[in-house]
Each structure stands twice: as structure tokens, then as C-alpha cells.
N, C-alpha and C positions, 0 to 999 in steps of 0.2 A: 568496552562498548557493549551495550545490550541489544538484543534482538527481540522484537515484539511482532505479534500477528494481529491483524484486524480482519474480521469477516464473519461469515455465518458460523453457527455453532459447530458444525461438523469440521469446517476448515480449521478453526481455532483449536478444537479438541484434538485433532490429529497432530498438531504441532506441540500441544501440551504434553502428549505422550512422550515426545522426544525432549521435554524439558524447556520448551520455549513458551514463555507466558504470552497471553493474548487477551484481546478485548472482543467480545461478541457484539456485532452490530449487523442487523439484518437490513438496514436501509443505507443508501448511498450518503445521505446527509449526515446520519449518525456516524458513519465510517469517516467522513471528512472531518467531523469535529474531533474524533479520537485521533486521527492521523495528525491533525494540526496540534493537538495537545502533546502527542508523543514527539513530534519534530521540535517542539520548544524545549524538550528535556535534553541537555547536553550529553547525558550519559547514553542516550539511545542512538545507535549507529545504523541499524537496519530495521525497516518496517516491511513486513510481508503482508500484502493485502490480497484478499480473495477477489478474483476478477469479476465475479458476479455483482459486486457493489461498486466497481470502479467505472463502469460504462458511463453513467450519467454525470460523473464528476471528473471525467478524464482531463478536461482543460484546466480546471482548478487544481487538480493533482499535479499537472505539469508545472503550473506556476509555483506551487508549493515546493516541488523538487528543486526549482531554480533558486529559491530563497532559503533553503535548508541545507545543513551539512549532513543530515541523515539521508541514507539511501532508501527510497521507497520503491518496492518492486510489486507489481501485480502478478500473481501466480494463478494458474487455472484452479478453479474450485472442483470438487468432486463431481464428476459427470459433466463438467463444462466442455465447451467446444474449444478446439485449438484455434487461436487467432494469430495472424501475422502482425507484428509490431514494427513500425518503421522507426528504428532507433536513431537513424541519421536525422530524420526530421525532428524527432523529439530533442535530440542533443542541440540541434541548431536553434530550436525555440528556447531551450533552457539557457544556452550561451548568448542568445540575442544576436545570432549571426544571420 
């Protein structure tokens, strides 16, 4: 299984220093396209996404999580604010409960 990152240049570059490849996308729509492309690859297991691009695409990202075997995680970007995530509500939506 492969790990990829998607997000701003600084986010992707920091993971590339650790050997994790990534795709630079400064816009939410561009990030969603890349995430969709990566989730279609059966070799990709984890996709780490910069939270500064996930805000506007949050609902579509949750739907994508439900239909994909890859795990998609939003991580704080450099200088980003800490946000609380309601994982229970997210899991209920993904599972259709």
C-alpha cells in the first residue's frame, strides 16, 4: 500500500522530505480531483490532505471516503488552526446509519 499527500506546496514538501510522494494543489477543486484520482488506484492505501483545502469540499470528501477503500485523512497545514472533528458523525454518514 502506498501513501500520498495532497495540498499546498509546503505541506507536500514536508512529507516529501520523509519520502512520501505528493501532489501540490492550492485549490479545493484541484485537490478533490487529485484525491479522486488517487482513490481510484488500488495500490494507494492512505491519502493525507492539507486541511486548508478540505474545508469547501468536506461533504464531497466524506462521500468519497464512503465509496473508497483508501483512507483519506485531513491533517493541519503549517500555521493552521486546530479544529475539532466529530468522527462519530462522520462514521455514521459514511456507514449510512
